[in-house]
Biopython code that builds the backbone (N, CA, C, O; Angstrom):
import numpy as np
from Bio.PDB.StructureBuilder import StructureBuilder

atoms = [
    (1, "MET", "N", (2.047, -5.793, -8.304)),
    (1, "MET", "CA", (1.534, -4.428, -8.347)),
    (1, "MET", "C", (1.260, -4.083, -6.899)),
    (1, "MET", "O", (0.862, -4.878, -6.048)),
    (2, "GLY", "N", (1.534, -2.744, -6.719)),
    (2, "GLY", "CA", (1.366, -2.184, -5.243)),
    (2, "GLY", "C", (-0.004, -2.030, -4.840)),
    (2, "GLY", "O", (-0.922, -2.192, -5.643)),
    (3, "ASN", "N", (-0.182, -1.736, -3.683)),
    (3, "ASN", "CA", (-1.609, -1.457, -3.134)),
    (3, "ASN", "C", (-2.093, -0.041, -3.831)),
    (3, "ASN", "O", (-1.329, 0.877, -4.128)),
    (4, "PRO", "N", (-3.417, -0.055, -4.015)),
    (4, "PRO", "CA", (-3.975, 1.097, -4.644)),
    (4, "PRO", "C", (-3.843, 2.253, -3.572)),
    (4, "PRO", "O", (-3.932, 2.019, -2.367)),
    (5, "ILE", "N", (-3.651, 3.363, -4.026)),
    (5, "ILE", "CA", (-3.511, 4.691, -3.173)),
    (5, "ILE", "C", (-4.907, 5.366, -3.139)),
    (5, "ILE", "O", (-5.422, 5.809, -4.166)),
    (6, "ASP", "N", (-5.441, 5.424, -2.046)),
    (6, "ASP", "CA", (-6.761, 6.089, -1.768)),
    (6, "ASP", "C", (-6.470, 7.571, -1.590)),
    (6, "ASP", "O", (-5.363, 8.110, -1.566)),
    (7, "GLN", "N", (-7.697, 8.143, -1.466)),
    (7, "GLN", "CA", (-7.620, 9.765, -1.404)),
    (7, "GLN", "C", (-6.890, 10.182, -0.147)),
    (7, "GLN", "O", (-6.053, 11.083, -0.170)),
    (8, "GLN", "N", (-7.202, 9.542, 0.913)),
    (8, "GLN", "CA", (-6.433, 10.032, 2.152)),
    (8, "GLN", "C", (-4.973, 9.827, 2.156)),
    (8, "GLN", "O", (-4.255, 10.657, 2.713)),
    (9, "THR", "N", (-4.459, 8.749, 1.556)),
    (9, "THR", "CA", (-3.075, 8.613, 1.373)),
    (9, "THR", "C", (-2.494, 9.603, 0.384)),
    (9, "THR", "O", (-1.411, 10.154, 0.584)),
    (10, "PHE", "N", (-3.194, 9.801, -0.621)),
    (10, "PHE", "CA", (-2.713, 10.818, -1.551)),
    (10, "PHE", "C", (-2.567, 12.172, -0.998)),
    (10, "PHE", "O", (-1.579, 12.868, -1.232)),
    (11, "LEU", "N", (-3.646, 12.579, -0.195)),
    (11, "LEU", "CA", (-3.547, 14.007, 0.443)),
    (11, "LEU", "C", (-2.519, 13.943, 1.508)),
    (11, "LEU", "O", (-1.922, 15.006, 1.681)),
    (12, "ALA", "N", (-2.196, 13.022, 2.208)),
    (12, "ALA", "CA", (-1.164, 12.985, 3.097)),
    (12, "ALA", "C", (0.074, 13.117, 2.498)),
    (12, "ALA", "O", (0.906, 13.862, 3.017)),
    (13, "ARG", "N", (0.344, 12.456, 1.400)),
    (13, "ARG", "CA", (1.717, 12.527, 0.648)),
    (13, "ARG", "C", (1.800, 13.846, 0.151)),
    (13, "ARG", "O", (2.833, 14.499, 0.303)),
    (14, "ALA", "N", (0.710, 14.344, -0.485)),
    (14, "ALA", "CA", (0.823, 15.669, -1.185)),
    (14, "ALA", "C", (1.103, 16.832, -0.107)),
    (14, "ALA", "O", (1.989, 17.659, -0.327)),
    (15, "ARG", "N", (0.380, 16.871, 0.980)),
    (15, "ARG", "CA", (0.669, 17.860, 2.139)),
    (15, "ARG", "C", (2.020, 17.583, 2.654)),
    (15, "ARG", "O", (2.635, 18.572, 3.052)),
    (16, "ALA", "N", (2.624, 16.405, 2.730)),
    (16, "ALA", "CA", (3.917, 16.219, 3.237)),
    (16, "ALA", "C", (4.973, 16.785, 2.212)),
    (16, "ALA", "O", (5.997, 17.343, 2.606)),
    (17, "ARG", "N", (4.693, 16.624, 0.960)),
    (17, "ARG", "CA", (5.575, 17.260, -0.025)),
    (17, "ARG", "C", (5.512, 18.716, -0.260)),
    (17, "ARG", "O", (6.528, 19.407, -0.339)),
    (18, "PHE", "N", (4.278, 19.189, -0.373)),
    (18, "PHE", "CA", (4.009, 20.692, -0.675)),
    (18, "PHE", "C", (3.488, 21.481, 0.309)),
    (18, "PHE", "O", (3.296, 22.683, 0.120)),
    (19, "GLY", "N", (3.212, 20.878, 1.447)),
    (19, "GLY", "CA", (2.664, 21.821, 2.579)),
    (19, "GLY", "C", (1.330, 22.335, 2.295)),
    (19, "GLY", "O", (0.348, 21.633, 2.051)),
    (20, "ASP", "N", (1.361, 23.580, 2.341)),
    (20, "ASP", "CA", (-0.170, 24.293, 2.069)),
    (20, "ASP", "C", (-0.192, 25.002, 0.820)),
    (20, "ASP", "O", (-1.081, 25.829, 0.616)),
    (21, "ARG", "N", (0.861, 24.718, -0.197)),
    (21, "ARG", "CA", (0.881, 25.345, -1.381)),
    (21, "ARG", "C", (-0.394, 25.229, -2.336)),
    (21, "ARG", "O", (-0.801, 26.154, -3.039)),
    (22, "TYR", "N", (-0.972, 23.944, -2.260)),
    (22, "TYR", "CA", (-2.038, 23.787, -3.126)),
    (22, "TYR", "C", (-3.360, 23.545, -2.330)),
    (22, "TYR", "O", (-3.367, 23.035, -1.209)),
    (23, "ASP", "N", (-4.495, 23.958, -3.010)),
    (23, "ASP", "CA", (-5.833, 23.751, -2.358)),
    (23, "ASP", "C", (-6.457, 22.406, -3.005)),
    (23, "ASP", "O", (-6.635, 22.341, -4.221)),
    (24, "TYR", "N", (-6.765, 21.392, -2.186)),
    (24, "TYR", "CA", (-7.370, 20.174, -2.650)),
    (24, "TYR", "C", (-8.751, 20.013, -2.341)),
    (24, "TYR", "O", (-9.276, 18.901, -2.388)),
    (25, "SER", "N", (-9.423, 21.120, -2.004)),
    (25, "SER", "CA", (-10.955, 21.062, -1.593)),
    (25, "SER", "C", (-11.875, 20.763, -2.707)),
    (25, "SER", "O", (-13.030, 20.393, -2.495)),
    (26, "GLU", "N", (-11.334, 20.931, -4.012)),
    (26, "GLU", "CA", (-12.250, 20.628, -5.126)),
    (26, "GLU", "C", (-12.012, 19.409, -5.759)),
    (26, "GLU", "O", (-12.558, 19.221, -6.846)),
    (27, "ILE", "N", (-11.187, 18.412, -5.207)),
    (27, "ILE", "CA", (-10.871, 17.307, -6.018)),
    (27, "ILE", "C", (-11.950, 16.212, -5.924)),
    (27, "ILE", "O", (-12.673, 16.111, -4.933)),
    (28, "VAL", "N", (-12.028, 15.442, -6.932)),
    (28, "VAL", "CA", (-12.920, 14.379, -7.041)),
    (28, "VAL", "C", (-12.058, 13.171, -7.312)),
    (28, "VAL", "O", (-11.735, 12.864, -8.459)),
    (29, "TYR", "N", (-11.659, 12.439, -6.164)),
    (29, "TYR", "CA", (-10.655, 11.455, -6.325)),
    (29, "TYR", "C", (-11.291, 10.015, -6.863)),
    (29, "TYR", "O", (-12.227, 9.460, -6.287)),
    (30, "LYS", "N", (-10.756, 9.586, -7.846)),
    (30, "LYS", "CA", (-11.199, 8.224, -8.408)),
    (30, "LYS", "C", (-10.137, 7.251, -8.319)),
    (30, "LYS", "O", (-10.363, 6.133, -7.856)),
    (31, "SER", "N", (-8.938, 7.610, -8.749)),
    (31, "SER", "CA", (-7.736, 6.755, -8.713)),
    (31, "SER", "C", (-6.588, 7.545, -8.809)),
    (31, "SER", "O", (-6.678, 8.754, -9.022)),
    (32, "PHE", "N", (-5.370, 6.898, -8.651)),
    (32, "PHE", "CA", (-4.059, 7.510, -8.581)),
    (32, "PHE", "C", (-3.670, 8.013, -10.105)),
    (32, "PHE", "O", (-2.802, 8.865, -10.296)),
    (33, "LYS", "N", (-4.339, 7.450, -11.052)),
    (33, "LYS", "CA", (-4.045, 7.899, -12.410)),
    (33, "LYS", "C", (-5.116, 8.626, -13.105)),
    (33, "LYS", "O", (-4.961, 8.983, -14.273)),
    (34, "THR", "N", (-6.200, 8.867, -12.445)),
    (34, "THR", "CA", (-7.181, 9.709, -13.064)),
    (34, "THR", "C", (-7.057, 11.123, -12.755)),
    (34, "THR", "O", (-6.924, 11.375, -11.558)),
    (35, "PRO", "N", (-7.072, 12.119, -13.576)),
    (35, "PRO", "CA", (-6.850, 13.502, -13.243)),
    (35, "PRO", "C", (-7.910, 14.116, -12.382)),
    (35, "PRO", "O", (-9.120, 13.915, -12.485)),
    (36, "ILE", "N", (-7.260, 14.944, -11.461)),
    (36, "ILE", "CA", (-8.005, 15.739, -10.532)),
    (36, "ILE", "C", (-7.790, 17.161, -10.763)),
    (36, "ILE", "O", (-6.887, 17.554, -11.503)),
    (37, "LYS", "N", (-8.639, 17.998, -10.117)),
    (37, "LYS", "CA", (-8.337, 19.477, -10.217)),
    (37, "LYS", "C", (-7.931, 20.145, -8.848)),
    (37, "LYS", "O", (-8.632, 19.993, -7.847)),
    (38, "ILE", "N", (-6.788, 20.879, -8.842)),
    (38, "ILE", "CA", (-6.244, 21.386, -7.728)),
    (38, "ILE", "C", (-5.948, 22.874, -8.069)),
    (38, "ILE", "O", (-5.816, 23.270, -9.227)),
    (39, "ARG", "N", (-5.855, 23.670, -6.967)),
    (39, "ARG", "CA", (-5.506, 25.108, -7.223)),
    (39, "ARG", "C", (-4.330, 25.493, -6.428)),
    (39, "ARG", "O", (-4.195, 25.103, -5.268)),
    (40, "CYS", "N", (-3.364, 26.345, -7.099)),
    (40, "CYS", "CA", (-2.180, 26.771, -6.529)),
    (40, "CYS", "C", (-2.682, 27.943, -5.603)),
    (40, "CYS", "O", (-3.467, 28.769, -6.067)),
    (41, "ARG", "N", (-2.240, 28.029, -4.295)),
    (41, "ARG", "CA", (-2.707, 29.083, -3.430)),
    (41, "ARG", "C", (-1.931, 30.476, -3.758)),
    (41, "ARG", "O", (-2.399, 31.573, -3.455)),
    (42, "GLU", "N", (-0.727, 30.296, -4.396)),
    (42, "GLU", "CA", (-0.005, 31.459, -4.765)),
    (42, "GLU", "C", (-0.509, 32.127, -6.082)),
    (42, "GLU", "O", (-0.440, 33.339, -6.289)),
    (43, "HIS", "N", (-1.009, 31.232, -6.929)),
    (43, "HIS", "CA", (-1.388, 31.706, -8.354)),
    (43, "HIS", "C", (-2.799, 31.109, -8.509)),
    (43, "HIS", "O", (-2.966, 30.155, -9.269)),
    (44, "PRO", "N", (-3.831, 31.648, -7.801)),
    (44, "PRO", "CA", (-5.171, 30.964, -7.979)),
    (44, "PRO", "C", (-6.008, 31.423, -9.163)),
    (44, "PRO", "O", (-7.220, 31.632, -9.104)),
    (45, "VAL", "N", (-5.191, 31.570, -10.325)),
    (45, "VAL", "CA", (-5.769, 32.044, -11.537)),
    (45, "VAL", "C", (-6.817, 30.969, -11.989)),
    (45, "VAL", "O", (-7.970, 31.318, -12.247)),
    (46, "ARG", "N", (-6.423, 29.683, -12.084)),
    (46, "ARG", "CA", (-7.370, 28.600, -12.630)),
    (46, "ARG", "C", (-7.030, 27.240, -11.988)),
    (46, "ARG", "O", (-5.955, 26.988, -11.444)),
    (47, "LEU", "N", (-8.012, 26.441, -12.107)),
    (47, "LEU", "CA", (-7.673, 25.061, -11.640)),
    (47, "LEU", "C", (-6.617, 24.308, -12.425)),
    (47, "LEU", "O", (-6.482, 24.506, -13.633)),
    (48, "ILE", "N", (-5.914, 23.501, -11.796)),
    (48, "ILE", "CA", (-4.880, 22.757, -12.570)),
    (48, "ILE", "C", (-5.471, 21.308, -12.602)),
    (48, "ILE", "O", (-5.881, 20.751, -11.584)),
    (49, "ALA", "N", (-5.485, 20.755, -13.812)),
    (49, "ALA", "CA", (-5.886, 19.322, -14.031)),
    (49, "ALA", "C", (-4.522, 18.577, -14.076)),
    (49, "ALA", "O", (-3.586, 18.887, -14.812)),
    (50, "ILE", "N", (-4.542, 17.578, -13.208)),
    (50, "ILE", "CA", (-3.253, 16.714, -13.167)),
    (50, "ILE", "C", (-3.558, 15.364, -12.505)),
    (50, "ILE", "O", (-4.504, 15.229, -11.729)),
    (51, "THR", "N", (-2.799, 14.459, -12.807)),
    (51, "THR", "CA", (-3.061, 13.079, -12.105)),
    (51, "THR", "C", (-2.343, 13.168, -10.725)),
    (51, "THR", "O", (-1.316, 13.831, -10.585)),
    (52, "PRO", "N", (-2.913, 12.490, -9.739)),
    (52, "PRO", "CA", (-2.278, 12.494, -8.473)),
    (52, "PRO", "C", (-0.923, 11.921, -8.527)),
    (52, "PRO", "O", (-0.066, 12.337, -7.747)),
    (53, "GLU", "N", (-0.665, 11.019, -9.367)),
    (53, "GLU", "CA", (0.637, 10.429, -9.630)),
    (53, "GLU", "C", (1.656, 11.496, -10.077)),
    (53, "GLU", "O", (2.709, 11.693, -9.471)),
    (54, "ARG", "N", (1.290, 12.138, -11.123)),
    (54, "ARG", "CA", (2.100, 13.239, -11.587)),
    (54, "ARG", "C", (2.340, 14.332, -10.644)),
    (54, "ARG", "O", (3.450, 14.848, -10.516)),
    (55, "HIS", "N", (1.339, 14.673, -10.007)),
    (55, "HIS", "CA", (1.452, 15.728, -9.053)),
    (55, "HIS", "C", (2.530, 15.486, -8.028)),
    (55, "HIS", "O", (3.291, 16.392, -7.687)),
    (56, "LEU", "N", (2.595, 14.268, -7.535)),
    (56, "LEU", "CA", (3.489, 13.887, -6.466)),
    (56, "LEU", "C", (5.079, 13.856, -6.998)),
    (56, "LEU", "O", (6.013, 14.061, -6.222)),
    (57, "VAL", "N", (5.245, 13.602, -8.282)),
    (57, "VAL", "CA", (6.660, 13.359, -8.802)),
    (57, "VAL", "C", (7.163, 14.586, -9.560)),
    (57, "VAL", "O", (8.253, 14.516, -10.127)),
    (58, "THR", "N", (6.418, 15.734, -9.608)),
    (58, "THR", "CA", (6.793, 16.900, -10.385)),
    (58, "THR", "C", (6.909, 18.029, -9.401)),
    (58, "THR", "O", (6.915, 17.831, -8.186)),
    (59, "THR", "N", (7.004, 19.237, -9.961)),
    (59, "THR", "CA", (7.052, 20.495, -9.047)),
    (59, "THR", "C", (5.679, 20.797, -8.671)),
    (59, "THR", "O", (5.515, 21.841, -8.041)),
    (60, "GLY", "N", (4.571, 20.017, -8.961)),
    (60, "GLY", "CA", (3.219, 20.304, -8.455)),
    (60, "GLY", "C", (2.279, 20.456, -9.420)),
    (60, "GLY", "O", (1.178, 19.934, -9.247)),
    (61, "GLY", "N", (2.548, 21.178, -10.570)),
    (61, "GLY", "CA", (1.698, 21.357, -11.703)),
    (61, "GLY", "C", (1.361, 22.768, -12.021)),
    (61, "GLY", "O", (0.800, 23.025, -13.086)),
    (62, "CYS", "N", (1.706, 23.826, -11.053)),
    (62, "CYS", "CA", (1.455, 25.179, -11.390)),
    (62, "CYS", "C", (2.541, 25.677, -12.421)),
    (62, "CYS", "O", (3.746, 25.615, -12.178)),
    (63, "LYS", "N", (2.025, 26.164, -13.566)),
    (63, "LYS", "CA", (3.016, 26.621, -14.652)),
    (63, "LYS", "C", (3.563, 28.076, -14.219)),
    (63, "LYS", "O", (4.629, 28.483, -14.681)),
    (64, "TYR", "N", (2.923, 28.721, -13.464)),
    (64, "TYR", "CA", (3.510, 30.140, -12.907)),
    (64, "TYR", "C", (4.545, 29.769, -11.899)),
    (64, "TYR", "O", (5.597, 30.409, -11.890)),
    (65, "CYS", "N", (4.340, 28.740, -10.998)),
    (65, "CYS", "CA", (5.475, 28.434, -10.069)),
    (65, "CYS", "C", (6.630, 28.012, -10.725)),
    (65, "CYS", "O", (7.740, 28.401, -10.360)),
    (66, "LEU", "N", (6.443, 27.147, -11.790)),
    (66, "LEU", "CA", (7.479, 26.634, -12.589)),
    (66, "LEU", "C", (8.299, 27.657, -13.213)),
    (66, "LEU", "O", (9.525, 27.562, -13.268)),
    (67, "ARG", "N", (7.544, 28.775, -13.752)),
    (67, "ARG", "CA", (8.281, 29.758, -14.463)),
    (67, "ARG", "C", (9.156, 30.492, -13.366)),
    (67, "ARG", "O", (10.334, 30.735, -13.624)),
    (68, "GLN", "N", (8.640, 30.827, -12.225)),
    (68, "GLN", "CA", (9.470, 31.455, -11.246)),
    (68, "GLN", "C", (10.527, 30.511, -10.808)),
    (68, "GLN", "O", (11.585, 31.067, -10.512)),
    (69, "LEU", "N", (10.503, 29.273, -10.698)),
    (69, "LEU", "CA", (11.572, 28.422, -10.262)),
    (69, "LEU", "C", (12.683, 28.421, -11.447)),
    (69, "LEU", "O", (13.891, 28.495, -11.220)),
    (70, "ARG", "N", (12.159, 28.336, -12.628)),
    (70, "ARG", "CA", (13.181, 28.440, -13.768)),
    (70, "ARG", "C", (13.895, 29.706, -13.837)),
    (70, "ARG", "O", (15.040, 29.768, -14.286)),
    (71, "GLY", "N", (13.186, 30.823, -13.361)),
    (71, "GLY", "CA", (13.867, 32.112, -13.402)),
    (71, "GLY", "C", (14.999, 32.207, -12.438)),
    (71, "GLY", "O", (15.953, 32.962, -12.627)),
    (72, "GLN", "N", (14.869, 31.366, -11.320)),
    (72, "GLN", "CA", (15.893, 31.418, -10.230)),
    (72, "GLN", "C", (17.233, 30.651, -10.511)),
    (72, "GLN", "O", (18.214, 30.730, -9.771)),
    (73, "LEU", "N", (17.171, 29.877, -11.692)),
    (73, "LEU", "CA", (18.315, 29.009, -12.027)),
    (73, "LEU", "C", (19.498, 29.958, -12.275)),
    (73, "LEU", "O", (19.248, 31.030, -12.826)),
    (74, "PRO", "N", (20.630, 29.699, -11.958)),
    (74, "PRO", "CA", (21.900, 30.511, -12.413)),
    (74, "PRO", "C", (22.092, 30.445, -14.009)),
    (74, "PRO", "O", (21.644, 29.495, -14.652)),
    (75, "ASP", "N", (22.724, 31.415, -14.557)),
    (75, "ASP", "CA", (22.966, 31.498, -15.990)),
    (75, "ASP", "C", (23.728, 30.307, -16.523)),
    (75, "ASP", "O", (23.613, 29.952, -17.696)),
    (76, "ASP", "N", (24.504, 29.695, -15.654)),
    (76, "ASP", "CA", (25.333, 28.561, -16.078)),
    (76, "ASP", "C", (24.736, 27.297, -16.372)),
    (76, "ASP", "O", (25.339, 26.360, -16.895)),
    (77, "GLY", "N", (23.378, 27.293, -15.978)),
    (77, "GLY", "CA", (22.612, 26.018, -16.183)),
    (77, "GLY", "C", (22.628, 25.068, -15.020)),
    (77, "GLY", "O", (21.859, 24.108, -14.982)),
    (78, "THR", "N", (23.520, 25.334, -14.046)),
    (78, "THR", "CA", (23.629, 24.526, -12.745)),
    (78, "THR", "C", (22.365, 24.750, -11.856)),
    (78, "THR", "O", (21.574, 25.674, -12.042)),
    (79, "LEU", "N", (22.269, 23.924, -10.986)),
    (79, "LEU", "CA", (21.041, 24.138, -10.038)),
    (79, "LEU", "C", (21.527, 25.082, -8.803)),
    (79, "LEU", "O", (20.750, 25.546, -7.969)),
    (80, "GLY", "N", (22.859, 25.283, -8.817)),
    (80, "GLY", "CA", (23.352, 26.152, -7.771)),
    (80, "GLY", "C", (23.672, 25.333, -6.488)),
    (80, "GLY", "O", (23.359, 24.142, -6.460)),
    (81, "GLY", "N", (24.219, 25.859, -5.538)),
    (81, "GLY", "CA", (24.581, 25.235, -4.312)),
    (81, "GLY", "C", (25.857, 24.526, -4.359)),
    (81, "GLY", "O", (26.417, 24.361, -5.443)),
    (82, "GLU", "N", (26.372, 24.085, -3.246)),
    (82, "GLU", "CA", (27.554, 23.313, -3.182)),
    (82, "GLU", "C", (27.348, 21.829, -3.076)),
    (82, "GLU", "O", (26.469, 21.317, -2.383)),
    (83, "CYS", "N", (28.230, 21.162, -3.821)),
    (83, "CYS", "CA", (28.156, 19.669, -3.738)),
    (83, "CYS", "C", (29.173, 19.038, -2.779)),
    (83, "CYS", "O", (29.206, 17.817, -2.629)),
]
sb = StructureBuilder()
sb.init_structure("model")
sb.init_model(0)
sb.init_chain("A")
sb.init_seg("    ")
for serial, (resi, resn, name, xyz) in enumerate(atoms, 1):
    if name == "N":
        sb.init_residue(resn, " ", resi, " ")
    sb.init_atom(name, np.array(xyz, "f"), 0.0, 1.0, " ", f" {name:<3s}", serial, name[0])
structure = sb.get_structure()
């Protein structure tokens, strides 16, 4: 098993991936698999409860940002761009 990920490591990885998109000031970090509460800066409607692990491997957890992202996909179902 790998080394446990502490709060500082998680925050460094999250900021490297998402920049300033999420507010992490209200988290109470216990472990990588214990849910935390974060806030999307673009849609600060409510706190997002998500595990640090899931936050780093998904689009972040904001359902409003996800809806916008899905709305940007072309009608043919591709992700767009050239291969």
